[in-house]
N, C-alpha and C positions, 0 to 999 in steps of 0.2 A: 481545864474547866469543862464540866459536862454541859452540853447544850440542852436547854429545856424544850420539850415538845410543845408547840403551841396548840391550844385548844381550837377545834374547828371553827367556833364562832368568832375567834379573834383574827385580826389581821396584823400580826406583829411585824415590825421592821427589823432586819438583821442588824446587830450591833456588836461591837467587840466584847461587851459584857455577856452576850449570849453564845457566841460562836468561838470555837477553838482556832483562832488565827495562828498560823505557824510562828509569827514573830513575837509571840507572847512567852518566850522562853525565860526561865529564871535568870536574873542578872548574874554575871560572872565577874570575878576579879579582873582588873585591867590586864594583868599579864596573861591570864588564861584566855581572855578575849582576843588579845593580840596573837597568841599562839594559834587559836582557832582560825583567825582570819588568814594567817600565813599558810596554815595547812590547806585551807579551802582554796586559797589563790593558787598554791602549787598544784593541787588536784584539778582545779578548773583548767589551768594551762595545759596540763597533760591530756585532759579530755578533749580540749579543742585541737590539739595536735594529732592525737592518736585514736580518738574515740573512746567512749566510756568502757566498752567491752574489753579494751586492750590495756587499761590502766590497772596496775597492781598496787597493793599496799607498800611493797618494797620501793617501787618507783616514786610514790608520793613521799615517802619518808626521806628518801635520798634527795628529791627535789627541794624539800622544805628544810633539809639539814637537821632532821630529828631522828631519834631512834624509833624503830618500828613499834616498840612497846608503847611509846608515847602516843603514837597514832591509834593504836588499838584501844588504849585506855580512853582516848578522847572520843572515838566514834563507835567502838565496839567491834565492828567488822567492816568488810568492804561495802556491804549493802547499807550499813549505817552512814558510811562516808558519802555514798551516792545520794542517800536521802538528804543529807546535810547540804550537798551541792544544789539540790533542787529547791531549797528553801528560799533563796533569793528570787528565783523566777516565780515561785508560788506566791510570794508576798505581793509582787507587782500585779499578778493575775488576780489574786484575791481582792485586792483594793479596788480593782476595776468593777467587780460584780457586787461588792459590799457598799462601796462608797462613791463609785464613779458616776458619770452622767448616764441618763437613760438612753436606750432601753436596757442596757446591761445593768446599770445601777438603779438605785431607787428613783421613783417618779413615773415609771411606766406601769402598765397593767400587768398582773402576774403572768399571763400567758406570753406577752411580749418579752418579759424578763426571762422566762424559761427558754423561749426560742433563742434569744440573744446569748443566754448562758451556754446552751448547747454548742452554738457556733463558736463562741469564744473559747470554750474548753477544747473542742476538737483542734482548733488552730494552735492553742497553747501546747497540747500534747504532741502534735506533729513537730513543733519547733524544738521540743525538748525530749523527743522520743528516745534518743540514745541513753540519756540519763534515766529516764523512767524504766526502761527495760532492764538496765543494770541494777537499779534499786529494787526491782520487783522480783528478784531472785528468791527471796524468802516469802513463801506463800502465807505463812502464819502472821505476817505483819500487814498483809494487804488491806485488811478491813479496820486496822487500828491506827494507821498513819494519820496524823492530825489533818493533813490536807484533804484526805479522802473523807474523813468524818465531817469536815466542814462542807464538802460538796453535797453530801447526803442530807445534811441538816438544811442547807440552803434550798435544795430542791423540795424538801418536805414543807418548809415554810411557804414557798411559792405555790405549792400544790394546795395547801390549806387556804391560802389567799384566793386561789382560783376556784374554790368550791369543790375540790375533789372529794369523793366519798369513798367509804371502805377503809381498809387498813392503809392509811396514807404513808406511814413509816415504811411499810414493806414495799409499797409502790415506789417510793423514793429511792430505796435501796436497789430495786430492779432497774430504774431509770439510770441510776449512777453506774450500774454495771455496763450499760451501753457505752459509757465514757471511760471504760477501762483501757489503760494504755496499750496493753497487749492485744486487746481486741481491735482497737483502732489501727494499730500497726498491722495486724493480720489482714483487716479489710483493705487497707491501702496497698500493702506490698504483695500479699499472696492472692487476694481476690480481685485486685485491680479496681476497687471502688474509688470513685472521685470524691474529693472533699465535699462537693455539692451533694452528692448522693448520700454520704454519711450524715450531713447536716439535715437533709430532707427526711431521712430516717428518724432522726431525733425529733423533728417536729411532729411526725406521724405518731410516734409513741407518746409524746406529750398530749396530743389531742385525744388520743384513745384513753389516756389515764384520767382525764378530767371529763370525759363523756359520761352522761347519766347511766346508771346501772339499768339494765332491762327490767321491765316490770314483771 
């Protein structure tokens, strides 16, 4: 479902009707759903044991006792499988900022929610970084993955509510880029940035985004 851009004068509240939550997949036949669960459980166990980068489609098919062709038909390719594994973690994380208690969820001021959203997202990415890096191998999918679309839309809604001016949709896309898994991984592992420094950087960017334009 395509998210609707809120008008600047409005202060909409995110809802499942507006935003592409990842658990809104079409219903499956019961046998297909069971097969999907079995495949994901097998893949998840292999990721826990060996790390996402070391899990092959052959290994997952063997662990689930299915043909490799079945696995490819179900998920398309390895990146598709890694994305599917992320869905469970994404659903819990999404519920926190869409429906959870403030300041992450509804009920707090927009800037407080943006602050909490950045902190929660960085923590979520670090906890699931192995999977994110494995699923991010295909650059053409990076900006169309439902979870990423939802983040951008959520940021844009809060920016509008906070009174941001200018092309808010583009600003939201730029802010979401700061929360890119590969960038967070680079900052932590290669640049040695602490979690606190990354979260402080998010707050600074948000404050700059909602600052009045110079006369």
